[in-house]
C-alpha positions as CSV (number, residue, x, y, z in Angstrom):
1,M,0.0,0.0,0.0
2,S,1.6,3.3,-1.1
3,G,1.0,6.6,0.7
4,V,-0.1,9.8,-1.0
5,F,-0.1,13.5,0.1
6,G,-1.4,16.6,-1.7
7,V,-1.6,20.3,-0.8
8,V,-3.3,23.4,-2.2
9,S,-1.8,26.6,-0.7
10,K,-2.0,30.3,-1.0
11,K,1.8,30.4,-1.2
12,N,4.7,28.1,-2.3
13,C,3.7,24.6,-1.2
14,A,7.0,22.7,-1.7
15,S,8.0,22.6,2.0
16,S,4.6,21.3,3.2
17,L,4.6,18.8,0.3
18,L,8.1,17.5,1.1
19,Y,7.4,16.9,4.8
20,G,3.8,15.7,4.4
21,T,4.9,13.1,1.8
22,D,7.9,12.1,4.0
23,Y,5.4,11.3,6.9
24,H,4.2,8.4,4.6
25,S,7.6,6.7,4.4
26,H,6.4,3.7,6.4
27,M,3.9,3.0,3.6
28,G,6.4,2.0,0.9
29,T,10.1,1.3,0.2
30,E,10.6,1.6,-3.6
31,Y,10.0,5.0,-5.0
32,G,9.3,8.5,-3.8
33,G,8.0,11.3,-6.0
34,M,6.7,14.9,-6.0
35,A,5.0,17.1,-8.6
36,V,4.5,20.8,-8.0
37,L,2.3,23.0,-10.2
38,G,3.5,26.6,-10.7
39,D,4.0,28.3,-14.0
40,R,4.4,24.7,-15.2
41,F,4.8,21.2,-13.6
42,H,8.0,20.5,-11.7
43,R,8.3,16.8,-11.1
44,S,10.9,14.5,-9.5
45,I,11.0,10.8,-8.8
46,H,13.7,8.9,-7.0
47,D,14.5,5.3,-6.0
48,I,14.3,5.3,-2.2
49,S,14.9,1.5,-1.7
50,K,18.4,2.2,-0.2
51,S,18.0,5.7,1.2
52,Q,15.5,7.9,3.0
53,F,13.0,10.0,1.1
54,K,14.2,13.3,2.6
55,S,17.8,12.7,1.7
56,K,16.8,12.3,-2.0
57,F,14.6,15.4,-2.2
58,F,15.9,17.8,0.5
59,E,17.9,20.0,-1.9
60,E,15.8,19.4,-4.9
61,Y,12.5,20.6,-3.4
62,K,13.9,24.1,-2.8
63,E,13.9,24.6,-6.6
64,M,10.2,23.6,-6.9
65,K,7.9,26.6,-7.0
66,G,4.1,26.4,-7.0
67,D,1.0,26.7,-4.9
68,S,-0.2,23.1,-5.3
69,G,1.4,19.7,-5.4
70,I,1.1,16.0,-4.9
71,G,3.6,13.5,-3.5
72,V,3.8,9.7,-3.1
73,I,5.7,7.0,-1.3
74,S,5.3,4.1,-3.7
75,D,5.6,0.4,-3.0
76,R,5.9,-0.5,-6.7
77,D,5.3,2.0,-9.5
78,T,7.3,5.1,-10.4
79,Q,5.1,8.1,-9.9
80,P,3.8,10.9,-10.1
81,L,3.1,10.8,-13.8
82,I,2.5,13.9,-15.9
83,I,-0.2,13.2,-18.5
84,G,-1.2,15.4,-21.5
85,S,-4.9,14.8,-22.2
86,K,-8.1,16.3,-23.6
87,F,-8.8,17.5,-20.0
88,G,-5.5,19.4,-20.0
89,T,-2.2,18.4,-18.5
90,F,-2.4,16.7,-15.1
91,A,-0.2,15.0,-12.6
92,I,-1.4,11.8,-10.9
93,V,-0.5,9.4,-8.1
94,S,-2.3,6.4,-6.7
95,S,-2.4,4.1,-3.7
96,G,-3.5,0.5,-4.0
97,I,-3.1,-2.2,-6.7
98,V,-4.9,-3.1,-9.9
99,E,-5.2,-6.8,-10.1
100,N,-6.4,-6.9,-13.8
101,T,-3.7,-4.6,-15.2
102,G,-2.8,-7.0,-17.9
103,E,-6.3,-7.5,-19.1
104,L,-7.1,-3.8,-19.1
105,A,-3.8,-2.8,-20.8
106,K,-4.5,-5.3,-23.6
107,E,-7.9,-3.7,-24.2
108,L,-6.3,-0.3,-24.4
109,L,-3.4,-1.4,-26.6
110,D,-5.9,-3.2,-29.0
111,S,-7.8,0.1,-29.3
112,G,-4.7,2.0,-30.3
113,E,-3.4,3.4,-26.9
114,T,0.3,3.3,-26.1
115,F,2.1,3.0,-22.8
116,S,5.4,4.7,-22.1
117,E,6.0,3.8,-18.4
118,M,7.3,0.2,-18.9
119,S,9.6,-0.1,-15.8
120,G,10.9,-3.6,-15.5
121,G,9.0,-4.6,-18.7
122,R,5.6,-4.2,-17.1
123,I,2.7,-1.8,-17.3
124,N,2.8,1.0,-14.7
125,S,-0.6,0.8,-13.0
126,V,-0.7,4.5,-12.4
127,E,-0.4,5.2,-16.2
128,L,-3.1,2.6,-16.8
129,I,-5.4,4.5,-14.4
130,A,-4.6,7.7,-16.1
131,K,-5.5,6.2,-19.5
132,L,-8.8,4.9,-18.2
133,I,-9.6,8.4,-16.8
134,T,-9.1,10.0,-20.1
135,Q,-11.7,7.7,-21.7
136,G,-14.4,9.5,-19.8
137,K,-16.4,12.4,-21.3
138,T,-15.6,14.5,-18.3
139,L,-12.8,14.2,-15.7
140,I,-15.2,13.1,-13.0
141,E,-16.9,10.5,-15.3
142,G,-13.4,9.3,-16.2
143,I,-12.4,8.8,-12.5
144,R,-15.7,7.0,-11.9
145,G,-15.0,4.8,-14.9
146,V,-11.8,3.6,-13.3
147,Y,-13.7,2.1,-10.4
148,E,-16.2,0.4,-12.7
149,R,-13.4,-1.5,-14.5
150,I,-10.6,-2.3,-12.1
151,E,-10.2,-5.3,-9.9
152,G,-8.4,-4.4,-6.7
153,S,-8.3,-0.9,-5.3
154,A,-7.0,2.6,-6.1
155,S,-7.2,5.9,-4.2
156,I,-6.2,8.7,-6.6
157,L,-4.8,12.2,-6.3
158,L,-5.0,14.2,-9.6
159,L,-3.6,17.7,-9.9
160,K,-4.4,20.1,-12.8
161,E,-4.7,23.9,-13.2
162,D,-8.3,24.1,-11.9
163,G,-7.6,22.2,-8.7
164,L,-6.6,19.0,-6.9
165,Y,-9.0,16.1,-7.2
166,A,-9.0,13.3,-4.6
167,A,-10.9,10.1,-5.2
168,R,-11.0,7.3,-2.6
169,D,-11.1,3.7,-3.5
170,C,-14.8,2.8,-4.1
171,L,-15.0,0.4,-1.1
172,G,-12.7,2.5,1.1
173,R,-9.9,-0.1,1.5
174,T,-7.3,2.7,1.2
175,P,-8.1,5.8,3.2
176,L,-7.9,9.5,2.3
177,V,-8.4,12.4,4.8
178,I,-8.6,16.1,4.3
179,G,-6.9,18.8,6.5
180,E,-6.9,22.6,6.7
181,K,-4.5,25.3,8.0
182,D,-5.2,29.0,7.6
183,G,-6.9,28.6,4.3
184,D,-4.4,26.0,3.0
185,W,-5.7,22.5,2.3
186,A,-4.1,19.0,2.4
187,V,-5.2,15.5,1.6
188,A,-3.4,12.4,2.7
189,T,-3.4,8.7,3.3
190,E,-2.2,9.2,6.9
191,D,-3.5,12.0,9.0
192,C,-0.4,11.9,11.2
193,S,1.2,13.8,8.4
194,F,-1.0,16.8,9.4
195,L,0.0,17.2,13.0
196,N,3.5,18.7,12.9
197,L,2.6,20.8,9.8
198,G,-0.2,22.5,11.6
199,F,-3.1,21.1,9.6
200,R,-6.3,20.1,11.5
201,R,-8.2,17.1,10.3
202,V,-11.5,18.3,8.6
203,R,-13.0,15.0,7.5
204,F,-12.4,11.6,5.9
205,I,-13.2,11.2,2.2
206,E,-16.0,8.6,1.8
207,P,-15.6,5.4,-0.1
208,G,-16.1,6.1,-3.8
209,E,-16.3,9.9,-3.2
210,I,-14.5,12.4,-5.5
211,V,-13.6,15.7,-4.0
212,S,-12.1,18.8,-5.6
213,I,-9.8,21.0,-3.5
214,R,-9.1,24.6,-4.4
215,P,-7.9,27.7,-2.4
216,S,-11.6,28.6,-2.0
217,G,-12.4,25.3,-0.3
218,I,-13.4,21.7,-0.9
219,Q,-16.4,20.4,-2.9
220,S,-17.7,16.9,-3.3
221,E,-17.9,16.2,-7.1
222,H,-19.4,12.8,-6.7
223,A,-21.0,11.4,-3.5
224,G,-19.5,8.4,-1.8
225,G,-21.3,5.1,-1.5
226,D,-22.8,3.5,1.6
227,R,-20.4,0.5,1.6
228,N,-17.1,0.5,3.3
229,Q,-14.5,-2.3,3.7
230,I,-11.4,-0.5,4.9
231,C,-8.3,-2.7,5.4
232,A,-8.2,-4.0,9.0
233,F,-4.4,-4.4,8.6
234,L,-4.0,-0.7,8.7
235,W,-4.7,-0.7,12.5
236,I,-2.8,-4.0,13.2
237,Y,0.4,-3.2,11.2
238,T,0.5,-0.8,8.3
239,G,-0.6,2.4,9.8
240,Y,1.5,4.8,11.9
241,P,0.5,4.9,15.6
242,A,-0.4,8.6,15.5
243,S,-2.8,8.1,12.6
244,S,-6.6,7.5,12.7
245,Y,-8.9,5.9,10.1
246,E,-12.6,6.5,10.3
247,G,-11.9,8.4,13.5
248,I,-10.3,5.4,15.2
249,N,-6.7,5.8,16.4
250,V,-4.1,3.1,15.5
251,E,-2.2,3.1,18.8
252,V,-5.5,2.8,20.8
253,V,-6.6,-0.1,18.7
254,R,-3.2,-1.8,19.2
255,E,-3.5,-1.4,23.0
256,R,-7.0,-2.9,22.9
257,S,-5.7,-5.7,20.8
258,G,-2.9,-6.5,23.3
259,R,-5.4,-6.5,26.1
260,A,-7.5,-9.0,24.2
261,L,-4.4,-11.2,23.7
262,A,-3.8,-11.1,27.5
263,R,-7.4,-11.9,28.5
264,G,-7.3,-15.0,26.4
265,D,-3.9,-16.2,27.7
266,N,-2.8,-18.1,30.8
267,V,1.0,-18.3,30.2
268,D,3.4,-17.8,33.1
269,A,6.1,-15.3,32.1
270,D,8.5,-12.8,33.4
271,L,8.0,-10.0,30.9
272,V,6.2,-8.9,27.8
273,A,7.8,-7.2,24.8
274,G,6.8,-6.1,21.3
275,V,8.7,-6.6,18.1
276,P,9.6,-3.0,17.2
277,D,7.9,-1.0,16.0
278,S,4.4,-2.2,15.1
279,G,4.3,-4.8,17.9
280,V,5.0,-2.3,20.6
281,G,1.4,-1.0,21.0
282,H,0.1,-4.6,21.2
283,A,2.7,-5.4,23.9
284,I,1.8,-2.4,25.9
285,G,-1.8,-3.4,25.9
286,Y,-0.9,-7.0,26.9
287,S,1.2,-5.6,29.8
288,M,-1.6,-3.3,31.0
289,E,-4.1,-6.2,31.1
290,S,-1.8,-8.9,32.4
291,G,0.2,-7.0,34.9
292,L,3.5,-8.3,33.4
293,P,6.2,-5.7,33.1
294,Y,6.8,-4.3,29.7
295,R,10.5,-4.4,28.8
296,R,12.6,-4.1,25.6
297,P,14.7,-7.2,24.9
298,L,14.9,-6.1,21.3
299,V,15.6,-2.5,20.2
300,K,15.4,-1.2,16.6
301,Y,18.2,0.7,15.1
302,T,15.9,3.3,13.6
303,P,18.3,5.5,11.7
304,G,19.3,3.0,9.0
305,Y,16.5,0.4,8.6
306,G,12.8,0.6,7.8
307,R,10.2,-2.1,7.8
308,S,11.2,-5.7,6.8
309,Y,7.7,-6.6,5.6
310,T,7.3,-4.2,2.8
311,P,10.4,-4.6,0.6
312,P,9.6,-6.7,-2.5
313,S,12.5,-9.1,-2.4
314,Q,13.2,-11.8,0.2
315,E,16.9,-10.9,0.1
316,I,16.2,-7.3,1.2
317,R,13.6,-8.3,3.8
318,D,16.2,-10.7,5.3
319,L,18.9,-8.0,5.3
320,V,16.7,-5.5,7.1
321,A,15.5,-8.2,9.6
322,T,19.1,-9.1,10.3
323,M,20.4,-5.7,10.9
324,K,17.6,-3.5,12.4
325,L,16.9,-5.4,15.6
326,I,19.6,-5.5,18.3
327,P,19.1,-7.8,21.3
328,V,19.7,-6.6,24.8
329,R,21.2,-9.6,26.5
330,D,20.9,-8.3,30.1
331,V,17.1,-8.1,29.6
332,I,16.8,-11.4,27.8
333,A,19.0,-13.9,29.7
334,G,17.1,-16.3,31.9
335,N,13.7,-14.8,31.3
336,R,10.4,-16.2,30.0
337,I,9.3,-13.7,27.4
338,V,5.9,-13.0,25.9
339,L,6.6,-11.4,22.5
340,C,3.8,-9.6,20.8
341,E,4.1,-9.3,17.0
342,D,1.6,-7.6,14.6
343,S,1.4,-10.7,12.5
344,I,3.1,-13.8,11.2
345,V,3.2,-13.7,7.4
346,R,5.9,-15.8,6.0
347,G,7.5,-16.7,9.3
348,T,11.0,-16.6,8.0
349,Q,12.1,-13.4,9.6
350,L,10.6,-14.3,12.9
351,K,12.2,-17.7,12.9
352,N,15.6,-16.9,11.4
353,F,16.3,-13.6,13.0
354,T,14.1,-12.4,15.9
355,V,13.7,-15.8,17.7
356,V,17.3,-16.8,17.1
357,K,18.5,-13.6,18.6
358,L,16.4,-14.2,21.8
359,W,17.5,-17.8,22.1
360,D,21.2,-16.9,21.5
361,S,20.9,-14.2,24.2
362,G,19.8,-16.7,26.8
363,A,16.0,-16.6,26.8
364,K,14.4,-19.3,28.9
365,E,11.1,-19.4,27.1
366,I,9.6,-17.6,24.1
367,H,5.8,-17.2,23.8
368,I,4.7,-15.5,20.5
369,R,1.4,-13.7,20.5
370,P,0.5,-12.2,17.1
371,A,-2.1,-9.5,17.1
372,C,-4.1,-10.9,14.3
373,P,-5.2,-14.4,13.1
374,P,-3.1,-16.5,10.7
375,L,-3.0,-15.0,7.2
376,M,-4.6,-17.4,4.9
377,Y,-5.1,-15.5,1.6
378,H,-2.9,-13.2,-0.4
379,C,-3.9,-9.5,-0.5
380,K,-5.9,-8.6,-3.5
381,F,-6.1,-4.9,-2.7
382,A,-2.6,-3.8,-1.9
383,L,1.0,-4.9,-2.7
384,S,1.7,-6.9,0.5
385,T,1.4,-10.6,0.0
386,R,1.1,-11.8,-3.6
387,S,0.8,-15.5,-3.3
388,V,-0.8,-18.0,-0.8
389,D,2.3,-20.2,-1.2
390,E,4.4,-17.7,0.7
391,L,2.2,-17.7,3.8
392,V,3.4,-19.9,6.7
393,A,-0.2,-20.9,7.6
394,R,-0.6,-22.3,4.1
395,R,2.7,-24.1,4.3
396,A,1.5,-25.7,7.6
397,I,-1.8,-26.8,6.1
398,N,-0.1,-28.3,3.0
399,A,2.4,-30.2,5.3
400,L,-0.4,-31.5,7.5
401,E,-2.5,-32.6,4.5
402,G,0.4,-34.1,2.7
403,R,-0.4,-32.1,-0.4
404,R,-1.1,-28.6,-1.7
405,T,-4.8,-27.9,-0.9
406,D,-7.2,-24.9,-1.1
407,N,-9.8,-26.8,1.0
408,I,-9.0,-24.9,4.3
409,A,-12.4,-24.3,5.8
410,E,-11.7,-26.4,9.0
411,Y,-8.4,-24.5,9.5
412,L,-10.4,-21.2,9.7
413,D,-12.3,-22.5,12.7
414,E,-10.4,-21.4,15.8
415,T,-12.1,-24.2,17.8
416,S,-11.2,-27.1,15.5
417,E,-8.6,-29.7,15.9
418,K,-7.1,-28.9,12.5
419,Y,-6.7,-25.3,13.6
420,R,-4.8,-26.4,16.7
421,K,-2.5,-28.7,14.7
422,M,-1.8,-25.9,12.3
423,V,-0.8,-23.5,15.1
424,D,1.4,-26.2,16.7
425,W,3.1,-26.8,13.3
426,I,3.9,-23.1,13.0
427,A,5.2,-23.0,16.6
428,R,7.6,-25.8,15.8
429,E,8.6,-24.3,12.5
430,I,9.5,-21.0,14.1
431,N,11.0,-22.7,17.1
432,V,9.1,-21.1,20.0
433,T,7.8,-22.4,23.3
434,T,4.2,-21.5,22.6
435,L,2.2,-19.7,19.9
436,K,-1.3,-18.3,20.2
437,F,-3.0,-16.1,17.6
438,Q,-5.5,-13.4,18.1
439,K,-9.1,-14.4,17.5
440,I,-10.8,-12.8,14.6
441,D,-13.7,-11.5,16.7
442,D,-11.3,-10.0,19.3
443,M,-9.4,-8.2,16.5
444,I,-12.7,-6.8,15.1
445,E,-13.8,-5.7,18.6
446,A,-10.4,-4.0,19.1
447,I,-10.8,-2.0,15.9
448,G,-14.3,-1.0,16.9
449,L,-16.0,-1.1,13.5
450,P,-18.8,-3.5,12.5
451,R,-17.5,-6.6,10.8
452,E,-19.1,-5.7,7.5
453,K,-17.2,-2.4,7.5
454,L,-13.8,-4.1,7.4
455,C,-11.9,-6.0,4.7
456,L,-10.9,-9.3,6.3
457,H,-9.9,-11.0,3.1
458,C,-6.4,-11.9,4.2
459,W,-7.7,-13.9,7.1
460,I,-11.0,-15.5,6.1
461,G,-11.3,-14.8,2.4
462,E,-14.4,-12.7,2.8
463,G,-14.8,-9.5,0.9
464,S,-17.1,-7.4,-1.3
465,P,-16.7,-7.2,-5.0
466,A,-13.3,-6.1,-6.2
467,C,-14.7,-3.0,-7.9
468,C,-17.7,-0.6,-7.9
469,T,-20.7,-1.1,-10.1
470,R,-22.8,1.8,-8.8
């Protein structure tokens, strides 16, 4: 899931754009980009896979002059793109993933369209979205047409001379929020990007809503729908602790999640800890509920290493997992440790790096408590997991069944014997004393939205249609 930020100002917006975009750095690891509209478009895109966003743009942004702009931290595609069209020239960024890119691109190519952004030999999904938009009779109709044709999700920021247009994914899987400061306007994936820049949150854009933003204010160009399935993983892992979605704060949800883990547990232990950073809030909640002291047996070397889940290659994920966490032996040695983690996806980093560091530092017992249920399905709406074969829960099921199988209904039942055997297999695989996952109902209650308002596809395969047909 990429992160986007846009600003419309009465003065030069480049500084707000730089820092607002930078506050989305936890949302992606591949590319960063900004486009500022002044007398013309000023655009820059950099590879940020080996360096921080600010270091790439800090000198460059000073040369950008304009009163409106858009920025992105991208997990896959180079963006923003500048497009010449019948609607005029516009810049565009997007967050999400288009599952049927190949099919839609073929339709466009067959009709005579061309694609120029062929990084790595594949279609850039942001360019595809732009091409779909230009097929509409009006800009708004074109944006609406995107949601009628794509499978997956896409929240869009589109900047042209007459304003900044923000469109939220039609089922709300990826968030967008509007902020205001002294007549300046901002729109972002993460509202934590507003706080230190002085913006106050005005409102969340509704699923499927299209909003125009100008110095004179905001206007809804197309009303949102009444269906919402925002990604539950935003609260469990992806989102920043200071952010809120649908008015519900990430850190508060993680504390409630940790409390639920503790209420369902009866393990004897000496301390509770969280895998930095996203496991920390869950561990604090566990400590608050259980009375176990919260301590830090693992500390993250923040200056040099980001998240180990988001990079696309296993080699890079392993490198980050190896280097970023430093064990504190004096806290670990001889202790029985409850370790809260946001999730277990592939299991390789937890097994090969985190757990090994604890055992090698003298841990007496290691009890892993993930804040969400086992992931059973690949994500269809963001670039996180791309295949069920990489999921440790599916590897466990295949091993227990003696073959590859998609018949997993019994393994979804937290009370079944097959579920217990799956969890035991994963515990042995990652070499821990005990393993106990969060229950799906407890996770939903911790978030605080009705079940039907959440996308739970990664865990139970449920979900609304992949696109809008309103």
